[in-house]
GUGU-313951 format. One record per residue: x negated, y, z of N, C-alpha, C, O in turn; residue number from 0; residue in three letters. Coordinates in steps of 0.1 Angstrom, whole numbers, plus 5000, padded with zeros to 4 digits. Layout:
BEGIN
((X, Y, Z), (X, Y, Z), (X, Y, Z), (X, Y, Z), NUM, 'Ala')
...
! end
This chain:
BEGIN
((5546, 3723, 6738), (5536, 3713, 6739), (5536, 3706, 6753), (5535, 3694, 6754), 0, 'Met')
((5538, 3714, 6764), (5539, 3709, 6777), (5551, 3700, 6778), (5550, 3689, 6785), 1, 'Glu')
((5562, 3704, 6772), (5574, 3695, 6772), (5572, 3682, 6766), (5576, 3672, 6772), 2, 'Phe')
((5565, 3681, 6755), (5561, 3669, 6748), (5553, 3660, 6757), (5555, 3648, 6758), 3, 'Val')
((5543, 3666, 6764), (5534, 3659, 6773), (5542, 3653, 6785), (5540, 3641, 6789), 4, 'Ile')
((5552, 3661, 6790), (5560, 3656, 6801), (5568, 3644, 6797), (5569, 3634, 6804), 5, 'Ile')
((5575, 3645, 6785), (5583, 3634, 6780), (5575, 3622, 6778), (5579, 3611, 6781), 6, 'Ile')
((5563, 3624, 6772), (5554, 3612, 6770), (5550, 3605, 6783), (5549, 3593, 6783), 7, 'Gly')
((5547, 3613, 6793), (5544, 3608, 6806), (5555, 3600, 6812), (5553, 3589, 6818), 8, 'Ala')
((5568, 3605, 6811), (5579, 3598, 6816), (5582, 3585, 6808), (5584, 3575, 6815), 9, 'Ile')
((5580, 3585, 6795), (5582, 3573, 6787), (5571, 3563, 6792), (5575, 3551, 6793), 10, 'Val')
((5559, 3567, 6793), (5548, 3558, 6797), (5551, 3552, 6811), (5549, 3540, 6813), 11, 'Phe')
((5556, 3560, 6820), (5560, 3555, 6834), (5571, 3545, 6833), (5570, 3534, 6840), 12, 'Leu')
((5581, 3547, 6825), (5592, 3538, 6824), (5587, 3524, 6818), (5590, 3514, 6823), 13, 'Ile')
((5578, 3525, 6808), (5573, 3513, 6802), (5564, 3506, 6812), (5565, 3493, 6813), 14, 'Ile')
((5557, 3513, 6820), (5548, 3507, 6830), (5557, 3499, 6840), (5554, 3488, 6844), 15, 'Tyr')
((5567, 3506, 6845), (5576, 3500, 6855), (5583, 3487, 6850), (5584, 3477, 6856), 16, 'Leu')
((5588, 3488, 6837), (5594, 3477, 6831), (5584, 3465, 6829), (5588, 3453, 6831), 17, 'Leu')
((5572, 3468, 6826), (5562, 3458, 6824), (5559, 3451, 6837), (5555, 3439, 6837), 18, 'Ala')
((5560, 3458, 6848), (5557, 3451, 6861), (5567, 3440, 6865), (5564, 3431, 6872), 19, 'Gln')
((5579, 3441, 6859), (5589, 3431, 6862), (5589, 3420, 6852), (5597, 3410, 6853), 20, 'Asp')
((5581, 3421, 6841), (5581, 3411, 6831), (5574, 3398, 6836), (5565, 3399, 6844), 21, 'Ser')
((5579, 3387, 6831), (5573, 3374, 6835), (5564, 3369, 6824), (5559, 3357, 6825), 22, 'Arg')
((5561, 3377, 6814), (5552, 3372, 6803), (5538, 3370, 6809), (5534, 3376, 6819), 23, 'Lys')
((5530, 3362, 6803), (5517, 3358, 6808), (5506, 3369, 6806), (5499, 3372, 6815), 24, 'Glu')
((5505, 3374, 6794), (5495, 3384, 6791), (5500, 3398, 6792), (5512, 3401, 6791), 25, 'Thr')
((5490, 3407, 6795), (5493, 3422, 6796), (5500, 3427, 6783), (5509, 3435, 6783), 26, 'Lys')
((5495, 3422, 6771), (5500, 3426, 6758), (5515, 3422, 6757), (5523, 3430, 6752), 27, 'Lys')
((5518, 3410, 6761), (5531, 3405, 6760), (5541, 3412, 6770), (5552, 3416, 6766), 28, 'Glu')
((5536, 3416, 6782), (5544, 3423, 6791), (5548, 3437, 6786), (5559, 3441, 6787), 29, 'Arg')
((5537, 3444, 6781), (5540, 3457, 6776), (5548, 3457, 6763), (5556, 3466, 6761), 30, 'Tyr')
((5547, 3447, 6755), (5555, 3445, 6743), (5569, 3443, 6747), (5578, 3449, 6740), 31, 'Gly')
((5572, 3435, 6757), (5585, 3433, 6761), (5591, 3445, 6767), (5603, 3449, 6765), 32, 'Glu')
((5583, 3453, 6775), (5588, 3465, 6781), (5592, 3476, 6770), (5602, 3482, 6772), 33, 'Ala')
((5583, 3477, 6759), (5587, 3486, 6749), (5600, 3482, 6742), (5608, 3491, 6739), 34, 'Val')
((5602, 3469, 6740), (5614, 3464, 6734), (5626, 3467, 6743), (5637, 3471, 6738), 35, 'Gly')
((5625, 3466, 6756), (5636, 3469, 6765), (5639, 3483, 6765), (5651, 3487, 6765), 36, 'Glu')
((5629, 3492, 6765), (5631, 3506, 6765), (5638, 3510, 6752), (5647, 3519, 6752), 37, 'Leu')
((5634, 3505, 6741), (5640, 3508, 6728), (5655, 3504, 6728), (5663, 3511, 6722), 38, 'Ser')
((5658, 3492, 6734), (5672, 3488, 6735), (5680, 3497, 6743), (5692, 3500, 6740), 39, 'Gln')
((5674, 3502, 6755), (5681, 3511, 6764), (5684, 3524, 6756), (5695, 3529, 6758), 40, 'Met')
((5675, 3529, 6749), (5677, 3541, 6741), (5688, 3540, 6731), (5696, 3548, 6729), 41, 'Val')
((5687, 3528, 6724), (5697, 3525, 6713), (5711, 3524, 6719), (5721, 3529, 6714), 42, 'Ala')
((5712, 3518, 6731), (5725, 3516, 6738), (5730, 3530, 6742), (5742, 3532, 6741), 43, 'Asn')
((5721, 3538, 6747), (5725, 3551, 6752), (5731, 3560, 6740), (5741, 3567, 6741), 44, 'Lys')
((5724, 3559, 6729), (5728, 3567, 6717), (5741, 3562, 6712), (5750, 3569, 6708), 45, 'Ile')
((5743, 3548, 6712), (5756, 3542, 6708), (5767, 3546, 6717), (5778, 3550, 6713), 46, 'Ser')
((5764, 3546, 6730), (5774, 3550, 6740), (5778, 3565, 6739), (5790, 3568, 6740), 47, 'Ser')
((5768, 3573, 6736), (5771, 3588, 6734), (5780, 3590, 6722), (5789, 3598, 6722), 48, 'Thr')
((5776, 3583, 6711), (5784, 3585, 6699), (5798, 3580, 6701), (5807, 3586, 6696), 49, 'Ala')
((5800, 3569, 6708), (5813, 3564, 6710), (5821, 3574, 6719), (5833, 3576, 6717), 50, 'Tyr')
((5815, 3579, 6729), (5822, 3588, 6739), (5827, 3600, 6732), (5837, 3606, 6736), 51, 'Ser')
((5821, 3605, 6721), (5826, 3616, 6714), (5839, 3614, 6707), (5847, 3623, 6706), 52, 'Ile')
((5840, 3602, 6702), (5852, 3598, 6694), (5863, 3590, 6702), (5873, 3587, 6697), 53, 'Thr')
((5859, 3587, 6714), (5868, 3578, 6722), (5881, 3586, 6726), (5880, 3597, 6731), 54, 'Glu')
((5893, 3580, 6724), (5905, 3586, 6728), (5906, 3589, 6743), (5900, 3581, 6751), 55, 'Pro')
((5912, 3599, 6747), (5913, 3604, 6761), (5918, 3593, 6770), (5913, 3591, 6781), 56, 'Ala')
((5929, 3586, 6766), (5935, 3576, 6775), (5926, 3564, 6777), (5925, 3558, 6787), 57, 'Asp')
((5919, 3560, 6766), (5909, 3549, 6767), (5897, 3552, 6775), (5892, 3544, 6783), 58, 'Lys')
((5893, 3565, 6774), (5881, 3569, 6782), (5885, 3569, 6797), (5877, 3565, 6805), 59, 'Lys')
((5897, 3574, 6800), (5902, 3574, 6814), (5902, 3560, 6820), (5898, 3558, 6831), 60, 'Lys')
((5907, 3550, 6812), (5908, 3536, 6817), (5894, 3531, 6818), (5891, 3523, 6828), 61, 'Leu')
((5885, 3534, 6809), (5872, 3528, 6809), (5864, 3533, 6822), (5858, 3526, 6828), 62, 'Arg')
((5865, 3546, 6824), (5859, 3552, 6836), (5864, 3546, 6849), (5857, 3544, 6858), 63, 'Leu')
((5877, 3544, 6849), (5883, 3538, 6861), (5878, 3524, 6863), (5875, 3520, 6875), 64, 'Ala')
((5877, 3516, 6853), (5872, 3502, 6854), (5857, 3503, 6858), (5853, 3494, 6865), 65, 'Lys')
((5850, 3512, 6853), (5836, 3513, 6856), (5834, 3516, 6871), (5825, 3511, 6878), 66, 'Glu')
((5843, 3525, 6876), (5843, 3528, 6891), (5846, 3516, 6899), (5840, 3514, 6910), 67, 'Glu')
((5856, 3509, 6894), (5860, 3496, 6901), (5849, 3486, 6901), (5846, 3480, 6911), 68, 'Leu')
((5842, 3484, 6890), (5832, 3475, 6888), (5820, 3479, 6897), (5813, 3470, 6903), 69, 'Ala')
((5817, 3492, 6898), (5806, 3496, 6906), (5809, 3493, 6921), (5800, 3489, 6928), 70, 'Ser')
((5821, 3496, 6926), (5824, 3493, 6940), (5824, 3478, 6942), (5819, 3473, 6953), 71, 'Arg')
((5828, 3470, 6933), (5828, 3455, 6934), (5813, 3450, 6935), (5810, 3441, 6942), 72, 'His')
((5805, 3457, 6927), (5790, 3453, 6927), (5784, 3456, 6941), (5776, 3448, 6946), 73, 'Gly')
((5788, 3467, 6947), (5782, 3470, 6960), (5788, 3461, 6970), (5781, 3457, 6980), 74, 'Arg')
((5800, 3457, 6969), (5806, 3447, 6978), (5800, 3433, 6977), (5796, 3427, 6987), 75, 'Leu')
((5798, 3429, 6964), (5793, 3415, 6962), (5778, 3414, 6965), (5774, 3404, 6970), 76, 'Tyr')
((5770, 3425, 6963), (5756, 3424, 6966), (5752, 3429, 6979), (5740, 3430, 6982), 77, 'Arg')
((5762, 3434, 6987), (5758, 3439, 7000), (5750, 3430, 7009), (5753, 3418, 7009), 78, 'Ser')
((5740, 3435, 7015), (5731, 3427, 7023), (5730, 3433, 7037), (5722, 3428, 7045), 79, 'Thr')
((5737, 3444, 7040), (5736, 3451, 7052), (5746, 3446, 7063), (5755, 3453, 7067), 80, 'Asp')
((5744, 3433, 7067), (5753, 3427, 7076), (5750, 3432, 7091), (5758, 3429, 7100), 81, 'Tyr')
((5738, 3438, 7093), (5735, 3442, 7107), (5743, 3454, 7111), (5745, 3457, 7123), 82, 'Ser')
((5748, 3462, 7101), (5757, 3474, 7103), (5771, 3469, 7103), (5777, 3466, 7092), 83, 'Asp')
((5778, 3469, 7114), (5791, 3464, 7115), (5801, 3473, 7107), (5812, 3468, 7103), 84, 'Lys')
((5798, 3486, 7105), (5807, 3494, 7098), (5805, 3495, 7083), (5812, 3501, 7075), 85, 'Met')
((5795, 3488, 7078), (5791, 3488, 7064), (5803, 3483, 7055), (5806, 3489, 7045), 86, 'His')
((5808, 3472, 7059), (5819, 3466, 7051), (5831, 3476, 7051), (5837, 3478, 7041), 87, 'Lys')
((5834, 3482, 7062), (5846, 3491, 7063), (5844, 3503, 7054), (5853, 3508, 7048), 88, 'Glu')
((5831, 3508, 7053), (5829, 3519, 7044), (5831, 3515, 7030), (5836, 3523, 7022), 89, 'Arg')
((5827, 3503, 7026), (5828, 3498, 7012), (5843, 3496, 7009), (5847, 3497, 6997), 90, 'Leu')
((5851, 3494, 7019), (5865, 3491, 7017), (5874, 3504, 7018), (5886, 3504, 7016), 91, 'Leu')
((5867, 3515, 7021), (5874, 3528, 7022), (5879, 3533, 7009), (5872, 3533, 6999), 92, 'Thr')
((5892, 3537, 7008), (5897, 3542, 6995), (5899, 3557, 6996), (5908, 3562, 7003), 93, 'Ile')
((5889, 3564, 6990), (5890, 3579, 6989), (5899, 3583, 6978), (5904, 3574, 6970), 94, 'Asp')
((5901, 3596, 6976), (5910, 3601, 6965), (5906, 3597, 6951), (5914, 3593, 6943), 95, 'Asn')
((5892, 3597, 6949), (5887, 3593, 6936), (5890, 3579, 6933), (5894, 3575, 6922), 96, 'Ser')
((5887, 3570, 6943), (5889, 3556, 6940), (5904, 3553, 6940), (5908, 3544, 6932), 97, 'Phe')
((5912, 3560, 6948), (5927, 3558, 6947), (5932, 3561, 6933), (5941, 3554, 6928), 98, 'Lys')
((5927, 3571, 6927), (5931, 3575, 6914), (5927, 3565, 6903), (5934, 3561, 6894), 99, 'Asn')
((5915, 3559, 6905), (5910, 3548, 6896), (5919, 3536, 6897), (5922, 3530, 6887), 100, 'Ala')
((5923, 3532, 6909), (5932, 3521, 6911), (5945, 3523, 6904), (5951, 3514, 6898), 101, 'Leu')
((5950, 3536, 6905), (5963, 3539, 6899), (5962, 3538, 6884), (5971, 3534, 6877), 102, 'Gly')
((5951, 3543, 6878), (5949, 3542, 6863), (5949, 3527, 6859), (5955, 3524, 6848), 103, 'Val')
((5942, 3519, 6867), (5941, 3505, 6863), (5954, 3497, 6865), (5957, 3487, 6859), 104, 'Ile')
((5962, 3502, 6875), (5975, 3495, 6878), (5973, 3485, 6889), (5980, 3475, 6889), 105, 'Gly')
((5965, 3488, 6899), (5962, 3479, 6910), (5965, 3486, 6923), (5960, 3497, 6926), 106, 'Leu')
((5974, 3480, 6931), (5978, 3487, 6943), (5967, 3486, 6953), (5958, 3477, 6952), 107, 'Ser')
((5967, 3495, 6963), (5957, 3495, 6974), (5957, 3482, 6981), (5946, 3477, 6985), 108, 'Glu')
((5968, 3476, 6984), (5969, 3464, 6992), (5963, 3452, 6984), (5956, 3444, 6989), 109, 'Glu')
((5967, 3451, 6971), (5961, 3441, 6963), (5946, 3442, 6961), (5939, 3432, 6962), 110, 'Arg')
((5941, 3455, 6960), (5927, 3456, 6958), (5920, 3453, 6971), (5909, 3447, 6971), 111, 'Trp')
((5926, 3456, 6983), (5919, 3453, 6995), (5917, 3438, 6997), (5906, 3433, 7001), 112, 'Asn')
((5927, 3430, 6993), (5926, 3415, 6993), (5915, 3410, 6983), (5907, 3402, 6986), 113, 'Lys')
((5915, 3416, 6971), (5905, 3413, 6961), (5891, 3417, 6966), (5882, 3409, 6964), 114, 'Leu')
((5890, 3428, 6972), (5877, 3433, 6976), (5871, 3424, 6987), (5859, 3421, 6987), 115, 'Ala')
((5880, 3419, 6996), (5875, 3410, 7006), (5870, 3397, 7000), (5860, 3391, 7005), 116, 'Leu')
((5878, 3392, 6990), (5873, 3380, 6983), (5859, 3382, 6977), (5851, 3373, 6979), 117, 'Met')
((5857, 3393, 6970), (5845, 3395, 6964), (5833, 3397, 6974), (5823, 3391, 6973), 118, 'Ile')
((5836, 3404, 6985), (5826, 3406, 6996), (5822, 3393, 7002), (5811, 3390, 7004), 119, 'Phe')
((5832, 3384, 7005), (5830, 3372, 7012), (5823, 3361, 7003), (5815, 3354, 7007), 120, 'Tyr')
((5827, 3361, 6990), (5820, 3352, 6981), (5806, 3356, 6979), (5797, 3348, 6979), 121, 'Ile')
((5803, 3369, 6978), (5789, 3374, 6978), (5782, 3370, 6990), (5770, 3367, 6990), 122, 'Gly')
((5788, 3371, 7002), (5782, 3367, 7015), (5778, 3353, 7014), (5766, 3350, 7018), 123, 'Thr')
((5787, 3344, 7011), (5784, 3330, 7010), (5772, 3327, 7000), (5763, 3319, 7003), 124, 'Ile')
((5773, 3334, 6989), (5763, 3331, 6978), (5749, 3336, 6983), (5739, 3329, 6982), 125, 'Arg')
((5748, 3348, 6989), (5735, 3354, 6992), (5729, 3346, 7004), (5717, 3344, 7005), 126, 'Lys')
((5737, 3343, 7014), (5732, 3337, 7026), (5729, 3322, 7024), (5725, 3315, 7033), 127, 'Leu')
((5732, 3317, 7012), (5728, 3304, 7008), (5715, 3303, 7000), (5710, 3293, 6996), 128, 'Ser')
((5710, 3315, 6997), (5698, 3317, 6989), (5686, 3322, 6996), (5687, 3328, 7007), 129, 'Arg')
((5674, 3320, 6990), (5662, 3326, 6995), (5662, 3341, 6992), (5662, 3345, 6980), 130, 'Asp')
((5661, 3350, 7002), (5662, 3364, 6999), (5650, 3370, 6992), (5651, 3381, 6987), 131, 'Ser')
((5639, 3362, 6991), (5628, 3367, 6984), (5629, 3363, 6969), (5622, 3369, 6960), 132, 'Ser')
((5638, 3353, 6966), (5641, 3349, 6952), (5655, 3343, 6952), (5656, 3331, 6955), 133, 'Asp')
((5665, 3351, 6949), (5679, 3346, 6950), (5682, 3336, 6940), (5693, 3330, 6940), 134, 'Tyr')
((5673, 3333, 6931), (5676, 3322, 6921), (5674, 3308, 6928), (5677, 3298, 6923), 135, 'Ser')
((5668, 3308, 6940), (5664, 3296, 6947), (5674, 3293, 6958), (5677, 3302, 6967), 136, 'Lys')
((5680, 3281, 6959), (5689, 3278, 6970), (5681, 3273, 6982), (5671, 3267, 6981), 137, 'Lys')
((5686, 3277, 6994), (5680, 3273, 7006), (5682, 3258, 7009), (5693, 3253, 7006), 138, 'Leu')
((5673, 3251, 7014), (5675, 3237, 7018), (5684, 3235, 7030), (5686, 3245, 7037), 139, 'Pro')
((5690, 3224, 7032), (5699, 3221, 7042), (5693, 3224, 7056), (5700, 3230, 7064), 140, 'Lys')
((5681, 3221, 7058), (5675, 3223, 7071), (5674, 3238, 7075), (5675, 3242, 7086), 141, 'Tyr')
((5672, 3246, 7064), (5672, 3261, 7067), (5686, 3266, 7071), (5687, 3275, 7079), 142, 'His')
((5696, 3261, 7064), (5710, 3265, 7068), (5713, 3261, 7082), (5719, 3268, 7090), 143, 'Arg')
((5708, 3249, 7086), (5710, 3244, 7100), (5703, 3253, 7110), (5708, 3257, 7120), 144, 'Glu')
((5691, 3257, 7106), (5683, 3266, 7114), (5689, 3280, 7116), (5689, 3286, 7127), 145, 'His')
((5695, 3285, 7105), (5702, 3298, 7106), (5713, 3297, 7116), (5715, 3307, 7124), 146, 'Met')
((5721, 3287, 7116), (5732, 3286, 7125), (5728, 3284, 7140), (5735, 3288, 7149), 147, 'Leu')
((5717, 3277, 7142), (5712, 3274, 7155), (5704, 3285, 7161), (5704, 3287, 7174), 148, 'Ser')
((5697, 3293, 7153), (5687, 3303, 7158), (5692, 3317, 7156), (5689, 3326, 7165), 149, 'Ser')
((5698, 3320, 7145), (5702, 3334, 7142), (5712, 3340, 7151), (5713, 3352, 7153), 150, 'Trp')
((5720, 3331, 7157), (5731, 3336, 7166), (5726, 3342, 7179), (5734, 3350, 7185), 151, 'Thr')
((5714, 3340, 7182), (5708, 3346, 7195), (5699, 3357, 7191), (5692, 3363, 7200), 152, 'Thr')
((5697, 3361, 7179), (5688, 3371, 7174), (5697, 3384, 7173), (5707, 3384, 7166), 153, 'Asp')
((5692, 3395, 7179), (5699, 3408, 7180), (5702, 3413, 7166), (5712, 3419, 7163), 154, 'Asp')
((5693, 3411, 7156), (5695, 3416, 7143), (5703, 3406, 7134), (5712, 3411, 7127), 155, 'Phe')
((5699, 3394, 7134), (5705, 3384, 7125), (5718, 3378, 7129), (5725, 3371, 7121), 156, 'Phe')
((5722, 3380, 7142), (5735, 3374, 7146), (5747, 3379, 7138), (5756, 3371, 7136), 157, 'Lys')
((5746, 3392, 7134), (5758, 3397, 7126), (5758, 3390, 7112), (5769, 3390, 7106), 158, 'Asn')
((5747, 3385, 7107), (5747, 3378, 7095), (5755, 3365, 7096), (5764, 3362, 7087), 159, 'Tyr')
((5753, 3358, 7107), (5761, 3346, 7110), (5776, 3349, 7112), (5784, 3342, 7108), 160, 'Ile')
((5778, 3360, 7120), (5792, 3364, 7122), (5799, 3366, 7109), (5811, 3361, 7107), 161, 'Val')
((5793, 3373, 7100), (5799, 3376, 7087), (5800, 3364, 7079), (5810, 3362, 7072), 162, 'Thr')
((5790, 3355, 7079), (5791, 3342, 7072), (5803, 3334, 7076), (5811, 3329, 7068), 163, 'Leu')
((5805, 3333, 7089), (5816, 3325, 7095), (5829, 3332, 7091), (5839, 3325, 7088), 164, 'Ile')
((5830, 3345, 7091), (5842, 3352, 7087), (5845, 3348, 7072), (5857, 3346, 7069), 165, 'Glu')
((5835, 3348, 7064), (5837, 3345, 7050), (5842, 3330, 7048), (5851, 3328, 7041), 166, 'Ala')
((5836, 3321, 7055), (5840, 3307, 7054), (5854, 3305, 7059), (5862, 3298, 7053), 167, 'Leu')
((5858, 3312, 7070), (5871, 3311, 7076), (5881, 3317, 7066), (5893, 3313, 7065), 168, 'Asn')
((5877, 3328, 7060), (5886, 3335, 7050), (5891, 3325, 7040), (5903, 3326, 7035), 169, 'Phe')
((5882, 3316, 7035), (5886, 3307, 7025), (5889, 3293, 7030), (5890, 3283, 7023), 170, 'Phe')
((5890, 3292, 7043), (5893, 3279, 7050), (5883, 3268, 7046), (5886, 3257, 7043), 171, 'Asn')
((5870, 3272, 7047), (5859, 3263, 7044), (5852, 3260, 7058), (5849, 3269, 7065), 172, 'Ile')
((5850, 3248, 7061), (5844, 3244, 7073), (5829, 3247, 7073), (5822, 3246, 7063), 173, 'Arg')
((5824, 3252, 7084), (5810, 3255, 7086), (5801, 3243, 7082), (5791, 3245, 7075), 174, 'Val')
((5805, 3231, 7086), (5797, 3219, 7084), (5796, 3217, 7069), (5786, 3211, 7064), 175, 'Glu')
((5806, 3220, 7061), (5806, 3219, 7047), (5796, 3228, 7041), (5789, 3224, 7031), 176, 'Glu')
((5795, 3240, 7046), (5785, 3250, 7041), (5771, 3245, 7044), (5762, 3246, 7035), 177, 'Trp')
((5769, 3240, 7056), (5756, 3234, 7060), (5752, 3223, 7050), (5740, 3223, 7046), 178, 'Val')
((5761, 3215, 7046), (5758, 3204, 7038), (5756, 3208, 7023), (5747, 3203, 7017), 179, 'Glu')
((5764, 3217, 7018), (5764, 3220, 7004), (5759, 3234, 7000), (5757, 3237, 6988), 180, 'Tyr')
((5758, 3243, 7010), (5754, 3257, 7006), (5764, 3264, 6998), (5776, 3262, 7000), 181, 'Gly')
((5760, 3272, 6988), (5769, 3280, 6980), (5777, 3272, 6970), (5785, 3277, 6962), 182, 'Asp')
((5774, 3259, 6969), (5782, 3250, 6960), (5796, 3250, 6965), (5805, 3246, 6957), 183, 'Ala')
((5799, 3254, 6977), (5813, 3254, 6982), (5821, 3264, 6974), (5834, 3262, 6974), 184, 'Val')
((5815, 3274, 6968), (5822, 3283, 6960), (5829, 3277, 6949), (5841, 3279, 6946), 185, 'Ile')
((5821, 3268, 6942), (5827, 3261, 6930), (5836, 3249, 6935), (5846, 3246, 6929), 186, 'Glu')
((5832, 3243, 6946), (5840, 3232, 6951), (5854, 3236, 6955), (5863, 3228, 6953), 187, 'Met')
((5855, 3248, 6960), (5868, 3253, 6964), (5874, 3262, 6954), (5885, 3268, 6956), 188, 'His')
((5868, 3263, 6942), (5873, 3271, 6931), (5878, 3285, 6935), (5889, 3289, 6933), 189, 'Asp')
((5868, 3292, 6942), (5872, 3305, 6948), (5875, 3316, 6938), (5882, 3326, 6941), 190, 'Leu')
((5870, 3314, 6926), (5873, 3324, 6916), (5886, 3322, 6909), (5890, 3331, 6901), 191, 'Tyr')
((5893, 3311, 6912), (5906, 3308, 6906), (5917, 3316, 6913), (5924, 3311, 6921), 192, 'Asn')
((5918, 3329, 6909), (5928, 3338, 6915), (5932, 3348, 6905), (5923, 3353, 6898), 193, 'Asn')
((5945, 3350, 6903), (5950, 3359, 6892), (5943, 3373, 6892), (5939, 3378, 6882), 194, 'Pro')
((5943, 3379, 6904), (5937, 3392, 6905), (5922, 3392, 6903), (5916, 3401, 6897), 195, 'Asp')
((5915, 3381, 6907), (5901, 3380, 6905), (5898, 3379, 6890), (5889, 3385, 6885), 196, 'Met')
((5906, 3371, 6883), (5904, 3369, 6869), (5907, 3382, 6861), (5900, 3384, 6851), 197, 'Glu')
((5917, 3390, 6865), (5921, 3402, 6858), (5913, 3414, 6862), (5909, 3422, 6853), 198, 'Glu')
((5910, 3415, 6875), (5904, 3428, 6879), (5890, 3426, 6887), (5885, 3435, 6892), 199, 'Phe')
((5885, 3414, 6887), (5874, 3411, 6895), (5860, 3414, 6888), (5850, 3407, 6891), 200, 'Gly')
((5860, 3423, 6879), (5847, 3426, 6872), (5838, 3433, 6881), (5841, 3441, 6890), 201, 'Phe')
((5825, 3429, 6879), (5814, 3434, 6888), (5803, 3440, 6879), (5799, 3435, 6869), 202, 'Ile')
((5799, 3452, 6883), (5788, 3459, 6875), (5775, 3451, 6876), (5772, 3445, 6886), 203, 'Ser')
((5768, 3451, 6865), (5755, 3445, 6864), (5745, 3455, 6869), (5747, 3467, 6869), 204, 'Ser')
((5733, 3450, 6873), (5722, 3458, 6877), (5709, 3454, 6869), (5709, 3444, 6863), 205, 'Ile')
((5700, 3463, 6869), (5687, 3461, 6863), (5680, 3449, 6869), (5682, 3447, 6881), 206, 'Met')
((5672, 3441, 6862), (5665, 3430, 6868), (5656, 3434, 6879), (5649, 3444, 6878), 207, 'Pro')
((5657, 3426, 6890), (5649, 3428, 6902), (5640, 3417, 6904), (5642, 3405, 6900), 208, 'Leu')
((5628, 3419, 6911), (5619, 3409, 6913), (5624, 3397, 6922), (5620, 3386, 6921), 209, 'Lys')
((5634, 3401, 6931), (5640, 3391, 6939), (5652, 3384, 6933), (5658, 3375, 6939), 210, 'Asn')
((5654, 3387, 6920), (5665, 3381, 6912), (5679, 3382, 6918), (5688, 3374, 6915), 211, 'Asn')
((5681, 3393, 6925), (5694, 3396, 6930), (5704, 3398, 6919), (5716, 3395, 6920), 212, 'Leu')
((5699, 3403, 6907), (5708, 3406, 6896), (5713, 3393, 6890), (5723, 3393, 6882), 213, 'His')
((5708, 3381, 6893), (5712, 3369, 6887), (5724, 3363, 6894), (5731, 3354, 6889), 214, 'Met')
((5728, 3368, 6906), (5739, 3362, 6914), (5752, 3366, 6908), (5763, 3361, 6913), 215, 'Leu')
! end
């Protein structure tokens, strides 16, 4: 009986948290959407479990390796810790587990390092061109100008600008062009048009967040 009560409490908590992120107008609609999302999550988990039981060993090995690669790419692409100079280096570190995943996929460490930098720097350009309170909104030109003129003297934010300029230089994009167009430079310079990016550049998805980071 206590077990049932605990499970019920957990389910209610999950529904409550999902409802808080809903954009529906009424409480009834928010909780209805939350129940639907939870039902889909449970269905997906059951389907995934059933598949894992019958999945061939070689396919499972490749799937797990791709999932590990996508997870690392997600952390690189969505990284916002520019104040820590060693953060990027830690994300680029290849330990034994990740080295094994690259081997399964057929991607050399050197090729992955170049791909990882592309993903990290594209993410940097994208995020620093957006409103951090709502990443679905692009910053206006005057805000980008302010960042370049004011953040360079700020002890915390100066590393943001350093990383941004590194990203722009990596793709041979002029700073003035970024000021004028923001993250539109990604499409203007066709940064995703790269063989390794197209074949191995998959990025893990994340649950919806209030700041819409999941939309980038």
